[in-house]
C-alpha positions as CSV (number, residue, x, y, z in Angstrom):
1,X,-73.7,-64.4,25.4
2,X,-71.8,-67.6,25.5
3,X,-68.2,-67.9,26.4
4,X,-67.2,-69.1,23.0
5,X,-68.8,-66.2,21.3
6,X,-67.1,-63.8,23.6
7,X,-63.7,-65.2,22.8
8,X,-64.5,-64.9,19.1
9,X,-65.3,-61.3,19.4
10,X,-62.2,-60.6,21.5
11,X,-60.1,-62.3,18.9
12,X,-61.6,-60.3,16.1
13,X,-61.0,-57.1,18.0
14,X,-57.4,-57.9,18.6
15,X,-56.9,-58.7,14.9
16,X,-58.5,-55.5,13.9
17,X,-56.3,-53.5,16.4
18,X,-53.2,-55.3,15.2
19,X,-54.0,-54.5,11.6
20,X,-54.6,-50.8,12.4
21,X,-51.3,-50.6,14.2
22,X,-49.5,-52.3,11.3
23,X,-50.8,-49.9,8.8
24,X,-49.7,-46.9,11.0
25,X,-46.2,-48.3,11.2
26,X,-45.9,-49.0,7.5
27,X,-47.1,-45.5,6.7
28,X,-44.5,-43.9,9.0
29,X,-41.4,-45.8,7.6
30,X,-41.3,-43.9,4.2
31,X,-41.4,-40.5,6.1
32,X,-38.6,-41.5,8.4
33,X,-36.6,-42.9,5.5
34,X,-37.0,-39.6,3.5
35,X,-36.1,-37.5,6.6
36,X,-33.0,-39.6,7.1
37,X,-31.9,-39.1,3.5
38,X,-32.4,-35.3,3.3
39,X,-31.1,-34.2,6.8
40,X,-27.8,-35.7,7.8
41,X,-27.2,-35.4,11.5
42,X,-23.6,-35.5,13.0
43,X,-23.4,-36.8,16.4
44,X,-20.7,-35.0,18.4
45,X,-19.8,-35.8,21.9
46,X,-19.7,-32.9,24.4
47,X,-16.0,-33.6,25.3
48,X,-14.8,-33.2,21.7
49,X,-16.3,-29.6,21.2
50,X,-13.8,-26.8,22.0
51,X,-14.9,-24.5,24.7
52,X,-15.6,-20.9,23.3
53,X,-14.8,-18.2,25.7
54,X,-17.0,-15.1,25.3
55,X,-14.9,-12.0,24.7
56,X,-15.8,-9.4,27.2
57,X,-17.3,-6.2,25.8
58,X,-15.0,-3.3,26.0
59,X,-16.0,-0.8,28.7
60,X,-16.3,2.9,28.0
61,X,-13.9,3.6,31.0
62,X,-11.2,1.4,29.5
63,X,-11.4,3.0,26.1
64,X,-8.6,5.5,25.4
65,X,-9.8,9.0,25.6
66,X,-9.1,11.0,22.4
67,X,-7.7,14.3,23.4
68,X,-8.8,17.2,21.3
69,X,-6.3,20.0,21.3
70,X,-7.6,23.5,21.0
71,X,-6.7,25.0,17.6
72,X,-4.0,27.6,18.1
73,X,-5.0,31.1,16.8
74,X,-3.4,32.0,13.4
75,X,-0.2,33.9,13.8
76,X,0.2,37.0,11.7
77,X,3.2,37.0,9.4
78,X,5.8,39.5,10.7
79,X,6.2,42.4,8.3
80,X,9.4,42.1,6.2
81,X,11.9,44.8,6.8
82,X,12.4,46.0,3.2
83,X,14.8,48.7,4.3
84,X,17.3,46.1,5.5
85,X,16.9,44.2,2.3
86,X,17.4,47.3,0.3
87,X,20.5,48.1,2.4
88,X,21.9,44.6,1.9
89,X,21.0,44.1,-1.8
90,X,23.6,46.0,-3.9
91,X,22.3,48.3,-6.5
92,X,23.0,47.5,-10.1
93,X,25.9,49.4,-11.5
94,X,24.7,51.8,-14.2
95,X,27.0,52.2,-17.1
96,X,28.7,55.6,-17.1
97,X,27.3,57.9,-19.7
98,X,29.9,59.0,-22.3
99,X,31.0,62.6,-21.9
100,X,29.8,64.6,-24.9
101,X,32.6,66.3,-26.7
102,X,32.9,69.9,-25.9
103,X,31.5,72.1,-28.7
104,X,34.1,73.7,-30.8
105,X,34.2,77.5,-30.7
106,X,32.5,79.2,-33.6
107,X,35.0,80.5,-36.1
108,X,33.5,83.8,-36.9
109,X,36.3,84.7,-39.3
110,X,35.5,81.8,-41.6
111,X,31.8,82.4,-41.2
112,X,32.3,86.0,-42.3
113,X,34.3,84.9,-45.2
114,X,31.6,82.5,-46.3
115,X,28.9,85.2,-46.0
116,X,31.1,87.6,-48.0
117,X,31.5,85.1,-50.7
118,X,27.8,84.2,-50.8
119,X,26.5,87.8,-50.9
120,X,26.6,89.7,-54.2
121,X,29.1,92.6,-54.2
122,X,27.3,95.9,-54.2
123,X,28.9,99.0,-55.7
124,X,30.4,101.2,-53.1
125,X,28.5,104.5,-52.9
126,X,29.9,107.7,-51.5
127,X,28.5,108.6,-48.1
128,X,26.1,111.6,-48.0
129,X,27.5,113.6,-45.1
130,X,25.9,116.9,-46.2
131,X,22.8,116.7,-44.0
132,X,24.8,115.5,-41.0
133,X,27.5,118.1,-41.4
134,X,25.0,120.9,-41.9
135,X,23.1,119.9,-38.8
136,X,26.3,119.9,-36.7
137,X,27.4,123.2,-38.1
138,X,24.0,124.7,-37.2
139,X,24.0,123.2,-33.7
140,X,27.4,124.2,-32.4
141,X,29.1,127.6,-32.1
142,X,31.0,129.0,-35.0
143,X,34.3,128.9,-33.1
144,X,34.0,125.1,-32.5
145,X,33.7,123.8,-36.0
146,X,34.8,120.2,-36.9
147,X,36.7,119.4,-40.0
148,X,35.3,117.1,-42.6
149,X,37.2,114.0,-41.4
150,X,36.0,114.4,-37.8
151,X,32.4,115.0,-39.0
152,X,32.5,111.8,-41.2
153,X,33.9,109.7,-38.3
154,X,31.1,110.9,-35.9
155,X,28.4,110.2,-38.5
156,X,29.8,106.8,-39.1
157,X,29.7,106.0,-35.4
158,X,26.1,107.0,-35.2
159,X,25.0,105.1,-38.4
160,X,26.9,101.9,-37.3
161,X,24.8,101.8,-34.0
162,X,21.4,102.6,-35.5
163,X,21.6,100.5,-38.7
164,X,21.2,97.1,-37.0
165,X,17.9,98.3,-35.5
166,X,16.4,99.6,-38.8
167,X,14.4,97.3,-41.0
168,X,12.8,99.4,-43.8
169,X,9.6,98.1,-45.4
170,X,9.9,96.2,-48.7
171,X,8.5,98.1,-51.7
172,X,8.4,98.0,-55.4
173,X,10.8,99.5,-58.0
174,X,9.3,103.0,-57.5
175,X,10.5,103.3,-53.9
176,X,14.1,102.1,-54.2
177,X,15.5,105.6,-54.1
178,X,13.4,106.7,-51.1
179,X,15.2,108.4,-48.2
180,X,14.1,110.2,-45.0
181,X,15.9,112.8,-42.8
182,X,15.2,112.9,-39.1
183,X,16.3,115.4,-36.4
184,X,17.6,113.6,-33.3
185,X,18.2,115.1,-29.9
186,X,20.2,113.1,-27.3
187,X,21.1,113.4,-23.7
188,X,24.6,113.4,-22.4
189,X,24.3,109.6,-21.6
190,X,23.3,108.9,-25.2
191,X,19.6,108.4,-24.5
192,X,17.0,110.0,-26.7
193,X,15.7,113.3,-25.3
194,X,12.6,113.4,-27.5
195,X,11.0,111.5,-30.4
196,X,12.9,112.0,-33.6
197,X,11.4,114.8,-35.8
198,X,10.6,114.3,-39.5
199,X,12.6,116.8,-41.6
200,X,12.3,115.8,-45.3
201,X,11.9,112.8,-47.6
202,X,12.8,111.9,-51.2
203,X,11.0,109.4,-53.5
204,X,7.6,110.0,-52.0
205,X,4.6,110.3,-54.3
206,X,0.9,110.2,-54.1
207,X,0.9,106.6,-55.3
208,X,3.3,105.4,-52.6
209,X,2.2,107.7,-49.8
210,X,1.4,104.7,-47.4
211,X,4.8,103.2,-48.0
212,X,6.5,106.6,-47.4
213,X,4.8,107.0,-44.0
214,X,5.8,103.4,-43.0
215,X,9.4,104.2,-44.2
216,X,9.6,107.2,-41.8
217,X,8.1,105.3,-38.9
218,X,10.6,102.5,-39.2
219,X,13.4,105.0,-39.0
220,X,12.0,106.6,-35.9
221,X,11.6,103.1,-34.2
222,X,15.2,102.3,-35.1
223,X,16.5,105.3,-33.2
224,X,14.4,104.6,-30.1
225,X,15.3,100.9,-30.2
226,X,19.1,101.3,-30.4
227,X,19.4,104.1,-27.8
228,X,21.4,104.9,-25.8
229,X,24.2,105.5,-28.3
230,X,27.8,105.1,-27.3
231,X,29.5,108.4,-28.4
232,X,32.5,110.2,-27.1
233,X,31.5,112.3,-24.1
234,X,34.0,115.1,-24.9
235,X,32.2,115.7,-28.2
236,X,28.7,116.0,-26.7
237,X,28.4,119.5,-28.1
238,X,28.7,118.0,-31.6
239,X,26.2,115.1,-31.3
240,X,23.6,116.3,-28.8
241,X,21.4,117.4,-31.8
242,X,21.9,116.4,-35.4
243,X,20.0,115.4,-38.5
244,X,20.5,111.9,-39.9
245,X,19.7,110.8,-43.4
246,X,18.1,107.3,-43.5
247,X,19.2,105.9,-46.9
248,X,18.8,102.1,-47.4
249,X,21.8,102.1,-49.7
250,X,24.0,103.4,-46.9
251,X,22.5,101.8,-43.8
252,X,21.5,98.3,-44.9
Protein backbone atom coordinates (compact mmCIF):
# COMPACT_ATOMS: atom_id res chain seq x y z
CA UNK A 1 0.00 0.00 0.00
CA UNK A 2 1.18 3.51 -0.64
CA UNK A 3 1.81 6.00 2.06
CA UNK A 4 -0.92 8.27 0.92
CA UNK A 5 -3.52 5.60 1.03
CA UNK A 6 -2.46 4.57 4.46
CA UNK A 7 -2.91 8.06 5.76
CA UNK A 8 -6.33 8.21 4.16
CA UNK A 9 -7.46 5.08 5.86
CA UNK A 10 -6.07 6.27 9.17
CA UNK A 11 -7.96 9.51 8.85
CA UNK A 12 -11.20 7.74 8.02
CA UNK A 13 -10.76 5.51 11.03
CA UNK A 14 -10.21 8.43 13.35
CA UNK A 15 -13.28 10.16 11.98
CA UNK A 16 -15.36 7.05 12.53
CA UNK A 17 -14.06 6.66 16.09
CA UNK A 18 -14.74 10.30 16.87
CA UNK A 19 -18.25 10.01 15.53
CA UNK A 20 -18.93 6.95 17.65
CA UNK A 21 -17.68 8.64 20.79
CA UNK A 22 -19.71 11.73 20.06
CA UNK A 23 -22.87 9.69 19.73
CA UNK A 24 -22.19 7.96 23.06
CA UNK A 25 -21.69 11.28 24.86
CA UNK A 26 -24.83 12.79 23.33
CA UNK A 27 -26.89 9.78 24.38
CA UNK A 28 -25.66 9.92 28.04
CA UNK A 29 -26.43 13.66 28.59
CA UNK A 30 -30.23 13.26 28.71
CA UNK A 31 -29.87 10.43 31.30
CA UNK A 32 -27.61 12.53 33.51
CA UNK A 33 -29.95 15.51 33.17
CA UNK A 34 -33.00 13.46 34.20
CA UNK A 35 -31.12 11.90 37.15
CA UNK A 36 -30.02 15.37 38.27
CA UNK A 37 -33.63 16.64 38.13
CA UNK A 38 -35.24 13.75 40.08
CA UNK A 39 -32.66 13.05 42.84
CA UNK A 40 -31.39 16.15 44.66
CA UNK A 41 -28.14 15.54 46.47
CA UNK A 42 -27.12 17.68 49.43
CA UNK A 43 -23.48 17.95 49.94
CA UNK A 44 -22.60 18.12 53.63
CA UNK A 45 -19.20 18.50 55.01
CA UNK A 46 -18.05 16.07 57.65
CA UNK A 47 -17.20 18.83 60.13
CA UNK A 48 -20.79 20.20 60.12
CA UNK A 49 -22.50 16.86 61.03
CA UNK A 50 -23.10 16.42 64.79
CA UNK A 51 -21.51 13.45 66.33
CA UNK A 52 -24.06 10.88 67.54
CA UNK A 53 -23.00 9.00 70.57
CA UNK A 54 -24.47 5.54 70.78
CA UNK A 55 -26.42 4.95 73.99
CA UNK A 56 -25.02 1.94 75.75
CA UNK A 57 -27.44 -0.95 76.14
CA UNK A 58 -28.60 -1.45 79.68
CA UNK A 59 -27.06 -4.42 81.35
CA UNK A 60 -29.10 -7.00 83.26
CA UNK A 61 -26.90 -6.52 86.32
CA UNK A 62 -27.58 -2.77 86.48
CA UNK A 63 -31.35 -3.21 86.11
CA UNK A 64 -33.19 -2.84 89.45
CA UNK A 65 -34.27 -6.18 90.81
CA UNK A 66 -38.03 -6.32 91.45
CA UNK A 67 -38.53 -7.84 94.82
CA UNK A 68 -41.59 -10.06 95.12
CA UNK A 69 -42.86 -10.28 98.69
CA UNK A 70 -44.44 -13.51 99.72
CA UNK A 71 -48.17 -13.16 100.22
CA UNK A 72 -49.03 -13.19 103.88
CA UNK A 73 -51.47 -15.93 104.91
CA UNK A 74 -55.03 -14.66 105.39
CA UNK A 75 -55.73 -13.85 108.98
CA UNK A 76 -58.92 -15.21 110.50
CA UNK A 77 -61.27 -12.64 111.95
CA UNK A 78 -61.32 -12.81 115.70
CA UNK A 79 -64.72 -13.94 117.03
CA UNK A 80 -66.70 -11.09 118.40
CA UNK A 81 -67.51 -11.30 122.06
CA UNK A 82 -71.28 -11.03 121.98
CA UNK A 83 -71.56 -11.42 125.73
CA UNK A 84 -69.61 -8.20 126.27
CA UNK A 85 -71.78 -6.41 123.76
CA UNK A 86 -74.88 -7.75 125.44
CA UNK A 87 -73.59 -6.59 128.79
CA UNK A 88 -72.80 -3.14 127.48
CA UNK A 89 -75.89 -2.61 125.34
CA UNK A 90 -78.78 -1.61 127.61
CA UNK A 91 -81.99 -3.54 127.24
CA UNK A 92 -85.00 -1.59 126.03
CA UNK A 93 -87.24 -0.57 128.84
CA UNK A 94 -90.54 -2.42 128.57
CA UNK A 95 -93.62 -0.46 129.51
CA UNK A 96 -95.09 -1.62 132.77
CA UNK A 97 -98.29 -3.57 132.38
CA UNK A 98 -101.26 -1.92 134.01
CA UNK A 99 -102.37 -3.71 137.13
CA UNK A 100 -105.81 -5.24 136.50
CA UNK A 101 -108.40 -4.07 138.94
CA UNK A 102 -109.18 -6.49 141.71
CA UNK A 103 -112.43 -8.37 141.09
CA UNK A 104 -115.26 -7.19 143.19
CA UNK A 105 -116.62 -9.72 145.67
CA UNK A 106 -119.82 -11.35 144.54
CA UNK A 107 -122.81 -9.91 146.28
CA UNK A 108 -124.74 -13.08 147.00
CA UNK A 109 -127.53 -11.24 148.70
CA UNK A 110 -128.37 -9.19 145.61
CA UNK A 111 -127.98 -12.30 143.42
CA UNK A 112 -130.39 -14.21 145.62
CA UNK A 113 -132.86 -11.34 145.42
CA UNK A 114 -132.65 -11.36 141.62
CA UNK A 115 -133.23 -15.12 141.52
CA UNK A 116 -136.17 -14.84 143.89
CA UNK A 117 -137.72 -12.17 141.69
CA UNK A 118 -137.16 -14.15 138.48
CA UNK A 119 -138.54 -17.47 139.74
CA UNK A 120 -142.28 -17.92 139.91
CA UNK A 121 -143.63 -18.14 143.41
CA UNK A 122 -144.80 -21.66 144.20
CA UNK A 123 -147.51 -22.34 146.68
CA UNK A 124 -146.18 -23.42 150.05
CA UNK A 125 -147.13 -27.01 150.75
CA UNK A 126 -147.17 -28.56 154.20
CA UNK A 127 -144.31 -30.96 154.82
CA UNK A 128 -145.19 -34.63 155.00
CA UNK A 129 -143.45 -35.79 158.15
CA UNK A 130 -145.61 -38.83 158.70
CA UNK A 131 -143.23 -41.34 157.07
CA UNK A 132 -140.16 -39.88 158.72
CA UNK A 133 -141.86 -39.65 162.14
CA UNK A 134 -143.20 -43.18 161.94
CA UNK A 135 -139.78 -44.54 160.97
CA UNK A 136 -138.15 -42.81 163.92
CA UNK A 137 -140.80 -44.05 166.33
CA UNK A 138 -140.30 -47.60 165.13
CA UNK A 139 -136.51 -47.39 165.32
CA UNK A 140 -136.05 -45.98 168.84
CA UNK A 141 -137.20 -47.28 172.20
CA UNK A 142 -140.61 -46.17 173.45
CA UNK A 143 -139.10 -44.28 176.36
CA UNK A 144 -137.02 -42.05 174.07
CA UNK A 145 -139.67 -40.50 171.88
CA UNK A 146 -139.19 -37.11 170.19
CA UNK A 147 -141.85 -34.50 170.06
CA UNK A 148 -143.22 -33.35 166.71
CA UNK A 149 -141.07 -30.23 166.60
CA UNK A 150 -137.81 -32.14 167.17
CA UNK A 151 -138.81 -34.72 164.57
CA UNK A 152 -139.59 -32.01 161.99
CA UNK A 153 -136.26 -30.28 162.63
CA UNK A 154 -134.31 -33.52 162.18
CA UNK A 155 -136.16 -34.33 158.96
CA UNK A 156 -135.52 -30.83 157.64
CA UNK A 157 -131.77 -31.20 158.31
CA UNK A 158 -131.68 -34.46 156.36
CA UNK A 159 -133.74 -33.16 153.42
CA UNK A 160 -131.62 -29.99 153.18
CA UNK A 161 -128.44 -32.05 152.70
CA UNK A 162 -129.84 -34.63 150.25
CA UNK A 163 -131.97 -32.32 148.07
CA UNK A 164 -129.00 -30.67 146.20
CA UNK A 165 -127.84 -34.14 145.08
CA UNK A 166 -131.22 -35.26 143.76
CA UNK A 167 -132.18 -34.63 140.14
CA UNK A 168 -135.42 -36.51 139.38
CA UNK A 169 -136.08 -37.42 135.73
CA UNK A 170 -138.32 -35.19 133.67
CA UNK A 171 -141.70 -36.76 132.85
CA UNK A 172 -145.12 -35.93 131.52
CA UNK A 173 -148.22 -34.73 133.28
CA UNK A 174 -149.05 -38.23 134.54
CA UNK A 175 -145.93 -38.40 136.76
CA UNK A 176 -146.09 -35.03 138.47
CA UNK A 177 -147.49 -36.50 141.70
CA UNK A 178 -145.02 -39.40 141.86
CA UNK A 179 -143.18 -40.00 145.16
CA UNK A 180 -140.90 -42.72 146.55
CA UNK A 181 -140.07 -43.75 150.13
CA UNK A 182 -136.60 -45.16 150.91
CA UNK A 183 -135.27 -46.71 154.12
CA UNK A 184 -131.83 -45.28 154.96
CA UNK A 185 -129.30 -46.68 157.47
CA UNK A 186 -126.38 -44.50 158.55
CA UNK A 187 -123.24 -45.01 160.58
CA UNK A 188 -122.34 -42.80 163.51
CA UNK A 189 -120.14 -40.60 161.26
CA UNK A 190 -123.08 -39.99 158.90
CA UNK A 191 -121.90 -42.36 156.14
CA UNK A 192 -124.32 -44.81 154.51
CA UNK A 193 -124.24 -48.25 156.09
CA UNK A 194 -125.99 -50.01 153.18
CA UNK A 195 -127.73 -49.16 149.94
CA UNK A 196 -131.06 -47.40 150.54
CA UNK A 197 -134.02 -49.83 150.39
CA UNK A 198 -137.15 -49.20 148.37
CA UNK A 199 -140.26 -49.08 150.60
CA UNK A 200 -143.13 -47.68 148.58
CA UNK A 201 -144.07 -45.44 145.65
CA UNK A 202 -147.07 -43.37 144.56
CA UNK A 203 -148.09 -42.35 141.04
CA UNK A 204 -146.58 -45.44 139.38
CA UNK A 205 -148.62 -47.18 136.67
CA UNK A 206 -148.00 -49.77 134.00
CA UNK A 207 -147.72 -46.98 131.43
CA UNK A 208 -144.96 -45.12 133.29
CA UNK A 209 -143.18 -48.11 134.87
CA UNK A 210 -139.83 -47.20 133.25
CA UNK A 211 -140.07 -43.67 134.57
CA UNK A 212 -141.02 -44.96 138.04
CA UNK A 213 -137.90 -47.14 138.20
CA UNK A 214 -135.69 -44.24 137.11
CA UNK A 215 -137.35 -42.07 139.76
CA UNK A 216 -136.37 -44.50 142.53
CA UNK A 217 -132.81 -44.91 141.22
CA UNK A 218 -132.18 -41.16 141.19
CA UNK A 219 -133.31 -41.02 144.83
CA UNK A 220 -130.87 -43.80 145.79
CA UNK A 221 -127.97 -42.07 144.01
CA UNK A 222 -128.76 -38.80 145.76
CA UNK A 223 -128.35 -40.42 149.20
CA UNK A 224 -125.03 -42.04 148.24
CA UNK A 225 -123.72 -38.88 146.58
CA UNK A 226 -124.41 -36.55 149.51
CA UNK A 227 -123.19 -38.87 152.29
CA UNK A 228 -121.81 -38.51 154.89
CA UNK A 229 -124.58 -36.39 156.41
CA UNK A 230 -123.82 -33.84 159.10
CA UNK A 231 -126.27 -34.65 161.91
CA UNK A 232 -126.11 -34.11 165.70
CA UNK A 233 -124.09 -36.92 167.29
CA UNK A 234 -126.14 -36.91 170.49
CA UNK A 235 -129.22 -37.77 168.43
CA UNK A 236 -127.65 -40.75 166.63
CA UNK A 237 -130.29 -43.06 168.10
CA UNK A 238 -132.92 -41.09 166.21
CA UNK A 239 -131.31 -40.85 162.75
CA UNK A 240 -129.28 -44.07 162.46
CA UNK A 241 -132.24 -45.65 160.61
CA UNK A 242 -135.19 -43.80 159.11
CA UNK A 243 -137.51 -43.63 156.10
CA UNK A 244 -137.44 -40.58 153.85
CA UNK A 245 -140.16 -39.61 151.39
CA UNK A 246 -138.72 -38.27 148.09
CA UNK A 247 -141.34 -35.80 146.89
CA UNK A 248 -140.28 -33.35 144.11
CA UNK A 249 -142.64 -30.74 145.49
CA UNK A 250 -140.81 -30.80 148.84
CA UNK A 251 -137.19 -31.40 147.84
CA UNK A 252 -136.76 -29.49 144.56
